N, C-alpha and C positions, 0 to 999 in steps of 0.2 A: 341760193340764200344760203346760211350757215344752219346747221342740225344743230342743239345743244346734246351733247352727252355728259349723262350721268355719271361722276366718278365713281370709282368705287369704295371709297372710305365714305360717299353720303349715305350709298348701297345698304353698310356696313353698318352707319351708327341709323338710318330709319329702325332697320331689322331689329336691332338692339333696344329700339325705345319698342317697338312693338311688341315684342316680348316679357320688356321689362311692366309693361302696363297690362298684360293677361296673366302676371304671378299675384297671388295670394295663397296666402301661409294655411294652410289647417294647422287648428290647433287641438292634441289630444293630451289626453292624461292618463298619464304610467303606473303601471301597478302600484299599489303601496309597499310601503316596505315594514316589516314587522318591528315591534321598539326593541326586541329581544334579538339578539346575536344568538344562532345555531351555532353548534359546534367551537364556540370561540371556550379558552381556557379562562379560567375562573382567577382572581387575584393569585398572583404568584410571586415570589420574591422576586425568580430569576427575571421579571421584566421591570424596564429605567419607570419611574414614574413622568414621563413627559405632560406636559399640557399644551393646551392650544386656544392662544385666545383670540378673540372674531371681535373685530370692528366694525362698524356699520360709517363710512366714511365718508356718506354724503347719498344724491340721488342722480341718476343719470337717466335721460330721456331715451327712448330707444326708437329709432328710424323703422319710419310708418313701413319704409320699404322691406325692413326686414318683420314686421311685426304685424304688420295691417295700420289699419284706422280703429279706435284713437289708442296714438303710440303710447304706451305706459311711462312710467317713472318707474324705476327700479331700483333698489341697492345696490350701491359698492361696496362688498366687504373690504375690508384687509384683515390679512394672518398672519399672525406672531404667534413660535414655536417658543414654550419655554422647556430649556434640559436643566436637570438636574444639577451637571456638572460644569454644560458650557452654556447658563444662562440663556439669555436672549438672543434666539438664533431670526 
């Protein structure tokens, strides 16, 4: 009689699937950030006036493998820098 041998690839895939099924994310809240910046110089004529434009380009759904269930919809922002001399970057 012929004996069946498990291939190493099948064993690795099985272990990987078992490991992924045991994963669960831990949600933790970071510390609050002060609204005022400490040790930050006040308006100075030596600083260039650069503006940052932020646009919400839509929403994307995060994989449940990354964040657990239910998978939330999150914003997908785009950033645009406006330089006073060089224009939009």
